[in-house]
py3Dmol code that shows the C-alpha trace and the ligand (Angstrom):
import py3Dmol

protein = """\
ATOM      1  CA  MET A   1      83.594 114.984  90.400  1.00  0.00           C
ATOM      2  CA  THR A   2      80.764 113.461  92.461  1.00  0.00           C
ATOM      3  CA  ALA A   3      81.151 110.947  95.283  1.00  0.00           C
ATOM      4  CA  ALA A   4      79.801 108.269  92.910  1.00  0.00           C
ATOM      5  CA  ASP A   5      82.586 109.081  90.450  1.00  0.00           C
ATOM      6  CA  GLN A   6      85.110 108.488  93.238  1.00  0.00           C
ATOM      7  CA  THR A   7      83.853 104.973  93.950  1.00  0.00           C
ATOM      8  CA  PRO A   8      86.197 102.509  92.296  1.00  0.00           C
ATOM      9  CA  VAL A   9      84.702 100.565  89.407  1.00  0.00           C
ATOM     10  CA  LEU A  10      87.507  98.019  89.471  1.00  0.00           C
ATOM     11  CA  GLU A  11      89.613  97.143  92.510  1.00  0.00           C
ATOM     12  CA  VAL A  12      92.620  94.859  92.157  1.00  0.00           C
ATOM     13  CA  ASP A  13      93.928  94.038  95.616  1.00  0.00           C
ATOM     14  CA  GLY A  14      97.058  92.005  96.381  1.00  0.00           C
ATOM     15  CA  LEU A  15      96.718  89.928  93.214  1.00  0.00           C
ATOM     16  CA  SER A  16      99.297  87.156  92.920  1.00  0.00           C
ATOM     17  CA  LEU A  17      99.644  84.650  90.105  1.00  0.00           C
ATOM     18  CA  GLU A  18     101.899  81.588  90.039  1.00  0.00           C
ATOM     19  CA  PHE A  19     103.128  79.427  87.216  1.00  0.00           C
ATOM     20  CA  ARG A  20     103.645  75.811  88.298  1.00  0.00           C
ATOM     21  CA  THR A  21     105.402  72.977  86.549  1.00  0.00           C
ATOM     22  CA  ARG A  22     106.152  69.575  88.078  1.00  0.00           C
ATOM     23  CA  SER A  23     109.526  70.736  89.301  1.00  0.00           C
ATOM     24  CA  ARG A  24     109.233  74.440  89.961  1.00  0.00           C
ATOM     25  CA  VAL A  25     107.003  77.360  90.867  1.00  0.00           C
ATOM     26  CA  ALA A  26     107.401  80.964  89.723  1.00  0.00           C
ATOM     27  CA  GLU A  27     105.539  83.989  90.979  1.00  0.00           C
ATOM     28  CA  VAL A  28     104.439  85.849  87.838  1.00  0.00           C
ATOM     29  CA  LEU A  29     102.472  88.553  89.660  1.00  0.00           C
ATOM     30  CA  SER A  30     103.137  89.519  93.265  1.00  0.00           C
ATOM     31  CA  ALA A  31     100.679  91.550  95.316  1.00  0.00           C
ATOM     32  CA  VAL A  32      99.524  93.753  92.430  1.00  0.00           C
ATOM     33  CA  SER A  33      97.081  96.399  93.668  1.00  0.00           C
ATOM     34  CA  PHE A  34      95.372  99.345  92.010  1.00  0.00           C
ATOM     35  CA  ASP A  35      91.889 100.674  91.467  1.00  0.00           C
ATOM     36  CA  MET A  36      90.059 102.499  88.714  1.00  0.00           C
ATOM     37  CA  ARG A  37      87.214 104.980  88.663  1.00  0.00           C
ATOM     38  CA  ALA A  38      84.590 105.615  85.999  1.00  0.00           C
ATOM     39  CA  GLY A  39      85.833 107.753  83.138  1.00  0.00           C
ATOM     40  CA  GLU A  40      89.509 107.626  84.068  1.00  0.00           C
ATOM     41  CA  THR A  41      92.441 106.184  82.171  1.00  0.00           C
ATOM     42  CA  LEU A  42      94.931 104.190  84.167  1.00  0.00           C
ATOM     43  CA  CYS A  43      98.108 103.297  82.292  1.00  0.00           C
ATOM     44  CA  LEU A  44      99.874 100.070  83.204  1.00  0.00           C
ATOM     45  CA  VAL A  45     103.448 100.663  82.090  1.00  0.00           C
ATOM     46  CA  GLY A  46     106.566  98.557  81.665  1.00  0.00           C
ATOM     47  CA  GLU A  47     108.597  96.578  79.156  1.00  0.00           C
ATOM     48  CA  SER A  48     107.451  93.229  77.752  1.00  0.00           C
ATOM     49  CA  GLY A  49     107.651  90.560  80.426  1.00  0.00           C
ATOM     50  CA  CYS A  50     106.943  92.905  83.346  1.00  0.00           C
ATOM     51  CA  GLY A  51     103.498  91.439  84.016  1.00  0.00           C
ATOM     52  CA  LYS A  52     101.180  93.996  82.403  1.00  0.00           C
ATOM     53  CA  SER A  53      99.334  91.696  80.035  1.00  0.00           C
ATOM     54  CA  MET A  54      99.297  88.911  82.608  1.00  0.00           C
ATOM     55  CA  THR A  55      97.589  91.325  85.018  1.00  0.00           C
ATOM     56  CA  ALA A  56      94.896  91.968  82.395  1.00  0.00           C
ATOM     57  CA  LEU A  57      94.418  88.250  81.770  1.00  0.00           C
ATOM     58  CA  ALA A  58      94.246  87.574  85.518  1.00  0.00           C
ATOM     59  CA  ILE A  59      91.542  90.260  85.876  1.00  0.00           C
ATOM     60  CA  MET A  60      89.578  88.541  83.093  1.00  0.00           C
ATOM     61  CA  ARG A  61      90.406  85.097  84.557  1.00  0.00           C
ATOM     62  CA  LEU A  62      91.898  84.063  81.223  1.00  0.00           C
ATOM     63  CA  ILE A  63      95.163  82.817  82.661  1.00  0.00           C
ATOM     64  CA  PRO A  64      97.284  80.206  80.847  1.00  0.00           C
ATOM     65  CA  PRO A  65      96.965  76.530  81.914  1.00  0.00           C
ATOM     66  CA  LEU A  66     100.205  76.675  83.967  1.00  0.00           C
ATOM     67  CA  GLY A  67      98.860  79.610  85.960  1.00  0.00           C
ATOM     68  CA  ARG A  68      97.019  79.745  89.265  1.00  0.00           C
ATOM     69  CA  ILE A  69      95.808  82.816  91.138  1.00  0.00           C
ATOM     70  CA  GLY A  70      97.517  82.456  94.500  1.00  0.00           C
ATOM     71  CA  ALA A  71      96.125  85.378  96.476  1.00  0.00           C
ATOM     72  CA  GLY A  72      94.299  88.656  96.235  1.00  0.00           C
ATOM     73  CA  SER A  73      91.010  89.760  94.793  1.00  0.00           C
ATOM     74  CA  VAL A  74      89.488  91.530  91.794  1.00  0.00           C
ATOM     75  CA  ARG A  75      86.280  93.429  92.491  1.00  0.00           C
ATOM     76  CA  LEU A  76      84.019  94.843  89.820  1.00  0.00           C
ATOM     77  CA  ARG A  77      81.588  97.383  91.263  1.00  0.00           C
ATOM     78  CA  GLY A  78      82.161  95.719  94.626  1.00  0.00           C
ATOM     79  CA  ALA A  79      81.508  92.140  93.449  1.00  0.00           C
ATOM     80  CA  ASP A  80      84.382  89.712  93.987  1.00  0.00           C
ATOM     81  CA  LEU A  81      85.056  88.048  90.627  1.00  0.00           C
ATOM     82  CA  ALA A  82      86.656  85.066  92.415  1.00  0.00           C
ATOM     83  CA  ALA A  83      83.145  84.103  93.503  1.00  0.00           C
ATOM     84  CA  HIS A  84      82.034  83.912  89.846  1.00  0.00           C
ATOM     85  CA  ASP A  85      81.924  80.510  88.164  1.00  0.00           C
ATOM     86  CA  GLU A  86      82.947  80.245  84.516  1.00  0.00           C
ATOM     87  CA  ALA A  87      79.402  80.926  83.265  1.00  0.00           C
ATOM     88  CA  ALA A  88      79.240  84.122  85.338  1.00  0.00           C
ATOM     89  CA  MET A  89      82.683  85.174  84.082  1.00  0.00           C
ATOM     90  CA  ARG A  90      81.478  84.763  80.490  1.00  0.00           C
ATOM     91  CA  GLU A  91      78.769  87.286  81.375  1.00  0.00           C
ATOM     92  CA  VAL A  92      81.464  89.668  82.603  1.00  0.00           C
ATOM     93  CA  ARG A  93      83.817  89.293  79.637  1.00  0.00           C
ATOM     94  CA  GLY A  94      82.852  91.375  76.627  1.00  0.00           C
ATOM     95  CA  ASN A  95      79.950  92.822  78.577  1.00  0.00           C
ATOM     96  CA  LYS A  96      81.172  94.443  81.824  1.00  0.00           C
ATOM     97  CA  ILE A  97      84.905  94.227  81.043  1.00  0.00           C
ATOM     98  CA  SER A  98      86.073  94.259  77.421  1.00  0.00           C
ATOM     99  CA  MET A  99      89.483  93.988  75.886  1.00  0.00           C
ATOM    100  CA  ILE A 100      91.183  95.192  72.722  1.00  0.00           C
ATOM    101  CA  PHE A 101      94.536  93.889  71.579  1.00  0.00           C
ATOM    102  CA  GLN A 102      97.608  95.022  69.703  1.00  0.00           C
ATOM    103  CA  GLU A 103      96.852  93.230  66.440  1.00  0.00           C
ATOM    104  CA  PRO A 104      93.152  93.298  65.573  1.00  0.00           C
ATOM    105  CA  MET A 105      93.632  90.865  62.679  1.00  0.00           C
ATOM    106  CA  THR A 106      94.418  88.080  65.148  1.00  0.00           C
ATOM    107  CA  ALA A 107      91.506  89.034  67.431  1.00  0.00           C
ATOM    108  CA  LEU A 108      88.906  89.372  64.669  1.00  0.00           C
ATOM    109  CA  ASN A 109      87.461  86.229  63.117  1.00  0.00           C
ATOM    110  CA  PRO A 110      88.351  86.248  59.402  1.00  0.00           C
ATOM    111  CA  VAL A 111      85.285  84.206  58.354  1.00  0.00           C
ATOM    112  CA  TYR A 112      82.620  86.493  59.868  1.00  0.00           C
ATOM    113  CA  THR A 113      81.681  89.994  58.731  1.00  0.00           C
ATOM    114  CA  VAL A 114      82.569  92.844  61.061  1.00  0.00           C
ATOM    115  CA  GLY A 115      78.839  93.460  61.520  1.00  0.00           C
ATOM    116  CA  ASP A 116      78.294  89.906  62.758  1.00  0.00           C
ATOM    117  CA  GLN A 117      81.208  90.275  65.162  1.00  0.00           C
ATOM    118  CA  ILE A 118      79.859  93.503  66.652  1.00  0.00           C
ATOM    119  CA  ALA A 119      76.360  91.967  66.825  1.00  0.00           C
ATOM    120  CA  GLU A 120      77.525  88.812  68.647  1.00  0.00           C
ATOM    121  CA  PRO A 121      78.021  90.310  72.152  1.00  0.00           C
ATOM    122  CA  LEU A 122      74.813  92.323  71.749  1.00  0.00           C
ATOM    123  CA  ARG A 123      72.819  89.182  71.025  1.00  0.00           C
ATOM    124  CA  LEU A 124      74.633  87.163  73.685  1.00  0.00           C
ATOM    125  CA  HIS A 125      74.580  89.667  76.555  1.00  0.00           C
ATOM    126  CA  GLN A 126      71.683  91.969  75.738  1.00  0.00           C
ATOM    127  CA  GLY A 127      69.330  89.548  73.982  1.00  0.00           C
ATOM    128  CA  LEU A 128      68.885  91.739  70.898  1.00  0.00           C
ATOM    129  CA  SER A 129      67.249  90.195  67.830  1.00  0.00           C
ATOM    130  CA  LYS A 130      69.318  89.729  64.682  1.00  0.00           C
ATOM    131  CA  ALA A 131      67.817  92.840  63.075  1.00  0.00           C
ATOM    132  CA  GLN A 132      68.239  94.950  66.243  1.00  0.00           C
ATOM    133  CA  ALA A 133      71.841  93.817  66.644  1.00  0.00           C
ATOM    134  CA  ARG A 134      72.628  94.653  63.002  1.00  0.00           C
ATOM    135  CA  GLU A 135      71.095  98.099  63.428  1.00  0.00           C
ATOM    136  CA  ARG A 136      73.173  98.646  66.547  1.00  0.00           C
ATOM    137  CA  ALA A 137      76.297  97.356  64.781  1.00  0.00           C
ATOM    138  CA  ILE A 138      75.802 100.016  62.106  1.00  0.00           C
ATOM    139  CA  GLU A 139      75.411 102.664  64.827  1.00  0.00           C
ATOM    140  CA  MET A 140      78.591 101.448  66.518  1.00  0.00           C
ATOM    141  CA  LEU A 141      80.547 101.520  63.243  1.00  0.00           C
ATOM    142  CA  LYS A 142      79.345 105.068  62.707  1.00  0.00           C
ATOM    143  CA  SER A 143      80.272 106.100  66.239  1.00  0.00           C
ATOM    144  CA  VAL A 144      83.844 104.802  65.814  1.00  0.00           C
ATOM    145  CA  GLY A 145      84.241 106.766  62.595  1.00  0.00           C
ATOM    146  CA  ILE A 146      83.885 104.079  59.918  1.00  0.00           C
ATOM    147  CA  PRO A 147      82.614 105.791  56.742  1.00  0.00           C
ATOM    148  CA  LEU A 148      79.561 104.328  54.969  1.00  0.00           C
ATOM    149  CA  PRO A 149      78.740 102.072  57.912  1.00  0.00           C
ATOM    150  CA  GLU A 150      75.629 100.642  56.217  1.00  0.00           C
ATOM    151  CA  ARG A 151      77.919  99.175  53.557  1.00  0.00           C
ATOM    152  CA  ARG A 152      80.992  98.390  55.644  1.00  0.00           C
ATOM    153  CA  VAL A 153      78.921  96.378  58.130  1.00  0.00           C
ATOM    154  CA  ASP A 154      79.044  93.491  55.628  1.00  0.00           C
ATOM    155  CA  ASP A 155      82.822  93.691  55.092  1.00  0.00           C
ATOM    156  CA  TYR A 156      85.179  90.978  56.262  1.00  0.00           C
ATOM    157  CA  PRO A 157      88.203  92.034  58.347  1.00  0.00           C
ATOM    158  CA  HIS A 158      90.668  91.534  55.452  1.00  0.00           C
ATOM    159  CA  GLN A 159      88.760  94.170  53.448  1.00  0.00           C
ATOM    160  CA  MET A 160      89.717  96.841  55.976  1.00  0.00           C
ATOM    161  CA  SER A 161      92.954  98.685  56.830  1.00  0.00           C
ATOM    162  CA  GLY A 162      94.752  98.098  60.147  1.00  0.00           C
ATOM    163  CA  GLY A 163      93.369 101.351  61.569  1.00  0.00           C
ATOM    164  CA  MET A 164      89.808 100.479  60.505  1.00  0.00           C
ATOM    165  CA  ARG A 165      90.148  97.005  62.031  1.00  0.00           C
ATOM    166  CA  GLN A 166      91.233  98.551  65.327  1.00  0.00           C
ATOM    167  CA  ARG A 167      88.164 100.836  65.148  1.00  0.00           C
ATOM    168  CA  VAL A 168      86.034  97.725  64.634  1.00  0.00           C
ATOM    169  CA  MET A 169      87.684  96.099  67.677  1.00  0.00           C
ATOM    170  CA  ILE A 170      86.818  99.200  69.705  1.00  0.00           C
ATOM    171  CA  ALA A 171      83.225  99.017  68.407  1.00  0.00           C
ATOM    172  CA  ILE A 172      82.989  95.353  69.478  1.00  0.00           C
ATOM    173  CA  ALA A 173      84.543  96.108  72.867  1.00  0.00           C
ATOM    174  CA  LEU A 174      82.226  99.054  73.564  1.00  0.00           C
ATOM    175  CA  ALA A 175      79.051  97.558  72.082  1.00  0.00           C
ATOM    176  CA  CYS A 176      77.685  96.506  75.477  1.00  0.00           C
ATOM    177  CA  ASP A 177      78.849  99.692  77.252  1.00  0.00           C
ATOM    178  CA  PRO A 178      81.351  97.960  79.554  1.00  0.00           C
ATOM    179  CA  ASP A 179      82.387  99.415  82.899  1.00  0.00           C
ATOM    180  CA  VAL A 180      86.032  98.755  82.060  1.00  0.00           C
ATOM    181  CA  LEU A 181      87.870  98.642  78.740  1.00  0.00           C
ATOM    182  CA  ILE A 182      91.290  96.996  78.796  1.00  0.00           C
ATOM    183  CA  ALA A 183      93.389  98.153  75.848  1.00  0.00           C
ATOM    184  CA  ASP A 184      96.568  96.084  75.513  1.00  0.00           C
ATOM    185  CA  GLU A 185      99.080  98.010  73.368  1.00  0.00           C
ATOM    186  CA  PRO A 186      96.202  98.965  71.034  1.00  0.00           C
ATOM    187  CA  THR A 187      98.250 101.156  68.710  1.00  0.00           C
ATOM    188  CA  THR A 188     101.623  99.397  68.578  1.00  0.00           C
ATOM    189  CA  ALA A 189     100.907  97.792  65.180  1.00  0.00           C
ATOM    190  CA  LEU A 190      99.689 101.068  63.650  1.00  0.00           C
ATOM    191  CA  ASP A 191     101.547 103.966  62.065  1.00  0.00           C
ATOM    192  CA  VAL A 192     101.910 107.187  64.030  1.00  0.00           C
ATOM    193  CA  THR A 193      99.060 109.097  62.372  1.00  0.00           C
ATOM    194  CA  VAL A 194      96.610 106.242  62.861  1.00  0.00           C
ATOM    195  CA  GLN A 195      97.840 105.800  66.464  1.00  0.00           C
ATOM    196  CA  ALA A 196      96.852 109.399  67.193  1.00  0.00           C
ATOM    197  CA  GLN A 197      93.426 108.829  65.607  1.00  0.00           C
ATOM    198  CA  ILE A 198      92.830 105.698  67.704  1.00  0.00           C
ATOM    199  CA  PHE A 199      93.791 107.543  70.909  1.00  0.00           C
ATOM    200  CA  ASP A 200      91.432 110.384  69.949  1.00  0.00           C
ATOM    201  CA  LEU A 201      88.682 107.838  69.360  1.00  0.00           C
ATOM    202  CA  LEU A 202      89.300 106.107  72.701  1.00  0.00           C
ATOM    203  CA  ARG A 203      89.186 109.455  74.528  1.00  0.00           C
ATOM    204  CA  GLU A 204      86.011 110.523  72.734  1.00  0.00           C
ATOM    205  CA  GLN A 205      84.226 107.219  73.414  1.00  0.00           C
ATOM    206  CA  GLN A 206      85.402 107.225  77.023  1.00  0.00           C
ATOM    207  CA  ALA A 207      84.093 110.760  77.567  1.00  0.00           C
ATOM    208  CA  ARG A 208      80.760 109.810  76.006  1.00  0.00           C
ATOM    209  CA  ARG A 209      80.295 106.560  77.940  1.00  0.00           C
ATOM    210  CA  GLY A 210      82.214 107.117  81.186  1.00  0.00           C
ATOM    211  CA  THR A 211      84.194 103.921  80.631  1.00  0.00           C
ATOM    212  CA  ALA A 212      87.220 103.285  82.839  1.00  0.00           C
ATOM    213  CA  VAL A 213      90.126 102.522  80.486  1.00  0.00           C
ATOM    214  CA  LEU A 214      93.072 100.354  81.535  1.00  0.00           C
ATOM    215  CA  LEU A 215      95.704 101.157  78.912  1.00  0.00           C
ATOM    216  CA  ILE A 216      98.593  98.703  78.835  1.00  0.00           C
ATOM    217  CA  THR A 217     101.642 100.178  77.153  1.00  0.00           C
ATOM    218  CA  HIS A 218     105.433 100.297  77.082  1.00  0.00           C
ATOM    219  CA  ASP A 219     105.260 103.716  75.424  1.00  0.00           C
ATOM    220  CA  MET A 220     105.685 106.685  77.760  1.00  0.00           C
ATOM    221  CA  GLY A 221     104.539 108.957  74.910  1.00  0.00           C
ATOM    222  CA  ALA A 222     101.165 107.193  75.004  1.00  0.00           C
ATOM    223  CA  VAL A 223     101.173 107.582  78.787  1.00  0.00           C
ATOM    224  CA  SER A 224     101.714 111.345  78.582  1.00  0.00           C
ATOM    225  CA  GLU A 225      98.900 111.595  76.055  1.00  0.00           C
ATOM    226  CA  MET A 226      96.307 109.344  77.655  1.00  0.00           C
ATOM    227  CA  ALA A 227      96.875 108.702  81.355  1.00  0.00           C
ATOM    228  CA  ASP A 228      95.178 110.179  84.379  1.00  0.00           C
ATOM    229  CA  ARG A 229      97.107 107.848  86.648  1.00  0.00           C
ATOM    230  CA  VAL A 230     100.036 105.518  86.054  1.00  0.00           C
ATOM    231  CA  VAL A 231     101.040 102.161  87.512  1.00  0.00           C
ATOM    232  CA  VAL A 232     104.610 101.128  86.649  1.00  0.00           C
ATOM    233  CA  MET A 233     105.281  97.389  86.788  1.00  0.00           C
ATOM    234  CA  TYR A 234     108.542  95.498  86.880  1.00  0.00           C
ATOM    235  CA  GLY A 235     109.144  91.832  87.584  1.00  0.00           C
ATOM    236  CA  GLY A 236     105.443  91.191  88.151  1.00  0.00           C
ATOM    237  CA  ARG A 237     105.208  93.866  90.845  1.00  0.00           C
ATOM    238  CA  VAL A 238     103.985  97.426  91.104  1.00  0.00           C
ATOM    239  CA  VAL A 239     107.147  99.491  91.577  1.00  0.00           C
ATOM    240  CA  GLU A 240     105.654 102.978  91.346  1.00  0.00           C
ATOM    241  CA  GLN A 241     102.230 104.523  90.987  1.00  0.00           C
ATOM    242  CA  GLY A 242     100.748 107.974  91.005  1.00  0.00           C
ATOM    243  CA  GLY A 243      99.123 110.721  88.979  1.00  0.00           C
ATOM    244  CA  VAL A 244     100.504 111.166  85.480  1.00  0.00           C
ATOM    245  CA  ARG A 245     101.951 114.558  86.382  1.00  0.00           C
ATOM    246  CA  GLU A 246     103.908 113.168  89.362  1.00  0.00           C
ATOM    247  CA  ILE A 247     105.140 110.142  87.461  1.00  0.00           C
ATOM    248  CA  LEU A 248     106.346 112.077  84.410  1.00  0.00           C
ATOM    249  CA  ALA A 249     107.693 115.126  86.235  1.00  0.00           C
ATOM    250  CA  GLU A 250     109.019 113.496  89.401  1.00  0.00           C
ATOM    251  CA  PRO A 251     109.670 109.817  88.734  1.00  0.00           C
ATOM    252  CA  ARG A 252     111.242 108.231  91.827  1.00  0.00           C
ATOM    253  CA  HIS A 253     111.931 104.628  90.903  1.00  0.00           C
ATOM    254  CA  PRO A 254     115.143 104.080  88.887  1.00  0.00           C
ATOM    255  CA  TYR A 255     113.153 101.974  86.420  1.00  0.00           C
ATOM    256  CA  THR A 256     110.538 104.691  85.823  1.00  0.00           C
ATOM    257  CA  ARG A 257     113.302 107.244  85.397  1.00  0.00           C
ATOM    258  CA  GLY A 258     114.975 104.972  82.878  1.00  0.00           C
ATOM    259  CA  LEU A 259     111.750 104.527  80.917  1.00  0.00           C
ATOM    260  CA  ILE A 260     111.296 108.283  80.723  1.00  0.00           C
ATOM    261  CA  ALA A 261     114.959 108.904  79.877  1.00  0.00           C
ATOM    262  CA  CYS A 262     114.610 106.518  76.924  1.00  0.00           C
ATOM    263  CA  LEU A 263     112.195 108.981  75.351  1.00  0.00           C
ATOM    264  CA  PRO A 264     114.072 112.188  74.595  1.00  0.00           C
ATOM    265  CA  GLU A 265     111.161 113.502  72.559  1.00  0.00           C
ATOM    266  CA  LEU A 266     108.828 113.510  75.533  1.00  0.00           C
ATOM    267  CA  ASP A 267     107.713 117.051  76.303  1.00  0.00           C
ATOM    268  CA  ARG A 268     108.819 118.302  79.658  1.00  0.00           C
ATOM    269  CA  GLN A 269     108.119 121.512  81.503  1.00  0.00           C
ATOM    270  CA  PRO A 270     111.134 123.654  82.422  1.00  0.00           C
ATOM    271  CA  THR A 271     110.554 122.844  86.100  1.00  0.00           C
ATOM    272  CA  ASP A 272     110.468 119.079  85.585  1.00  0.00           C
ATOM    273  CA  ILE A 273     113.171 117.001  87.197  1.00  0.00           C
ATOM    274  CA  ARG A 274     115.221 115.414  84.467  1.00  0.00           C
ATOM    275  CA  PRO A 275     115.897 111.725  85.050  1.00  0.00           C
ATOM    276  CA  ASP A 276     119.550 110.823  85.127  1.00  0.00           C
ATOM    277  CA  LEU A 277     119.482 107.337  83.567  1.00  0.00           C
ATOM    278  CA  PRO A 278     120.126 107.739  79.852  1.00  0.00           C
ATOM    279  CA  GLU A 279     119.005 104.179  79.147  1.00  0.00           C
ATOM    280  CA  ILE A 280     118.159 100.939  80.866  1.00  0.00           C
ATOM    281  CA  PRO A 281     120.895  98.348  80.383  1.00  0.00           C
ATOM    282  CA  GLY A 282     120.115  94.640  80.420  1.00  0.00           C
ATOM    283  CA  VAL A 283     116.849  92.811  79.945  1.00  0.00           C
ATOM    284  CA  VAL A 284     113.792  91.960  82.017  1.00  0.00           C
ATOM    285  CA  PRO A 285     114.510  88.723  83.939  1.00  0.00           C
ATOM    286  CA  SER A 286     112.272  85.773  83.099  1.00  0.00           C
ATOM    287  CA  VAL A 287     109.743  84.711  85.705  1.00  0.00           C
ATOM    288  CA  TRP A 288     111.972  81.726  86.559  1.00  0.00           C
ATOM    289  CA  GLU A 289     115.031  83.912  87.277  1.00  0.00           C
ATOM    290  CA  ARG A 290     113.716  86.608  89.591  1.00  0.00           C
ATOM    291  CA  GLY A 291     114.676  85.222  92.992  1.00  0.00           C
ATOM    292  CA  ALA A 292     114.380  87.242  96.188  1.00  0.00           C
ATOM    293  CA  GLY A 293     114.897  90.974  96.477  1.00  0.00           C
ATOM    294  CA  CYS A 294     114.222  93.757  94.016  1.00  0.00           C
ATOM    295  CA  PRO A 295     113.821  92.268  90.520  1.00  0.00           C
ATOM    296  CA  PHE A 296     115.408  95.396  88.979  1.00  0.00           C
ATOM    297  CA  ARG A 297     118.686  95.049  90.909  1.00  0.00           C
ATOM    298  CA  ASP A 298     120.760  93.587  88.042  1.00  0.00           C
ATOM    299  CA  ARG A 299     119.948  96.619  85.891  1.00  0.00           C
ATOM    300  CA  CYS A 300     119.983  99.278  88.592  1.00  0.00           C
ATOM    301  CA  SER A 301     123.024 101.569  88.902  1.00  0.00           C
ATOM    302  CA  GLN A 302     121.997 102.409  92.472  1.00  0.00           C
ATOM    303  CA  ALA A 303     121.537  98.864  93.780  1.00  0.00           C
ATOM    304  CA  MET A 304     122.706  98.192  97.352  1.00  0.00           C
ATOM    305  CA  ALA A 305     123.303  95.009  99.325  1.00  0.00           C
ATOM    306  CA  ARG A 306     119.831  95.084 100.829  1.00  0.00           C
ATOM    307  CA  CYS A 307     118.264  95.190  97.347  1.00  0.00           C
ATOM    308  CA  ALA A 308     119.155  91.483  96.975  1.00  0.00           C
ATOM    309  CA  GLU A 309     117.613  90.570 100.324  1.00  0.00           C
ATOM    310  CA  ALA A 310     113.993  91.655 100.126  1.00  0.00           C
ATOM    311  CA  PHE A 311     111.567  93.490  97.887  1.00  0.00           C
ATOM    312  CA  PRO A 312     110.948  96.985  99.273  1.00  0.00           C
ATOM    313  CA  PRO A 313     107.393  97.839 100.355  1.00  0.00           C
ATOM    314  CA  LEU A 314     105.441 100.549  98.564  1.00  0.00           C
ATOM    315  CA  THR A 315     106.105 103.829 100.351  1.00  0.00           C
ATOM    316  CA  GLN A 316     104.179 107.047 100.015  1.00  0.00           C
ATOM    317  CA  VAL A 317     106.328 109.817  98.531  1.00  0.00           C
ATOM    318  CA  GLY A 318     103.542 112.234  97.595  1.00  0.00           C
ATOM    319  CA  ALA A 319      99.833 112.772  98.144  1.00  0.00           C
ATOM    320  CA  ALA A 320      98.920 109.880  95.833  1.00  0.00           C
ATOM    321  CA  HIS A 321     102.396 108.824  94.754  1.00  0.00           C
ATOM    322  CA  GLU A 322     103.976 105.556  95.934  1.00  0.00           C
ATOM    323  CA  VAL A 323     107.270 103.877  95.143  1.00  0.00           C
ATOM    324  CA  ALA A 324     108.811 100.517  96.038  1.00  0.00           C
ATOM    325  CA  CYS A 325     112.573 101.104  96.229  1.00  0.00           C
ATOM    326  CA  TRP A 326     115.126 100.905  99.050  1.00  0.00           C
ATOM    327  CA  LEU A 327     116.494 104.309  97.993  1.00  0.00           C
ATOM    328  CA  TYR A 328     113.703 105.862  99.996  1.00  0.00           C
ATOM    329  CA  PRO A 329     114.694 105.402 103.624  1.00  0.00           C
ATOM    330  CA  GLU A 330     111.169 105.906 104.846  1.00  0.00           C
ATOM    331  CA  ALA A 331     110.522 102.493 103.291  1.00  0.00           C
ATOM    332  CA  ALA A 332     112.653 100.845 105.984  1.00  0.00           C
ATOM    333  CA  PRO A 333     110.530  98.645 108.258  1.00  0.00           C
TER     334      PRO A 333
END
"""
ligand_1 = """\
8
SF4
Fe 117.537 99.810 92.530
Fe 117.525 98.771 94.975
Fe 115.684 100.547 94.298
Fe 115.633 98.082 93.272
S 115.342 98.647 95.434
S 115.342 99.954 92.164
S 117.812 97.659 93.049
S 117.869 100.892 94.467
"""
view = py3Dmol.view(width=600, height=400)
view.addModel(protein, "pdb")
view.setStyle({"model": 0}, {"cartoon": {"style": "trace"}})
view.addModel(ligand_1, "xyz")
view.setStyle({"model": 1}, {"stick": {}})
view.zoomTo()
view.show()
């Protein structure tokens, strides 16, 4: 890997997001930090409600009306996106940072052909003519494995299977060769065979283009298959992060261990440490119920008095492995 490869493409630093109503304020994201390099896959892991998708929306500055970014920064190739006005952000979205979602049918427009929808960002961001954009749309359909692309380019989304629609979404997202592709649970709505095909396609396209992929998932199987590095989120915070090998073989945070223990089918090496939580009882607290302290404490079998007092800082437990948990005494201030 060259020095250029090591330069982060995307840097999320201390990102906080609040939801405000007239009577109350909730911190949805608290000091979320991570970075991504070209060609790597970073998996953002956790159950629904842990802040993964909200992190993606905050990066894209597509936060809901109640939301307000309270602190922190998002840098794309060194440029602070907070300094971008809405017009500049529209240039970023779909061009420099693209997103694919769980259910392509809701993301695709049912009244336009798939060819028109692939052509749109090419015309908007790259100024291609209608004919050039159509030609490129056919190339993109071919590159994502759609058979007979010259014919399928004129199909409407409802004429395609779920797997084909997700391939079309990937074609739209990659049309402008983005620096970063955010894939939010991209295979959850698909059957297992098609899931594997979509992951293969993402890997192949990433290798070809050098795209940094932020894969949002609750599925540790997908993590073991796709990730270079892993960021585990709980309660709107990063609770553990590290290389995929460290996270899967030596998970430190009780929540990460619980996530891994919930997946008995996950392949492990004989030397791997086996997590001791067979399951994770309870549910993720809502953003209005978190309070002070570690947000996992009501579900944690190892919670102590201090866990209710303050959130533990991220502490280094390996070369590039950090955990936020009071079980690690070196975390004590
Ligand atoms: Fe459990 Fe406390 Fe660690 Fe939170 S800080 S995960 S409650 S031990």
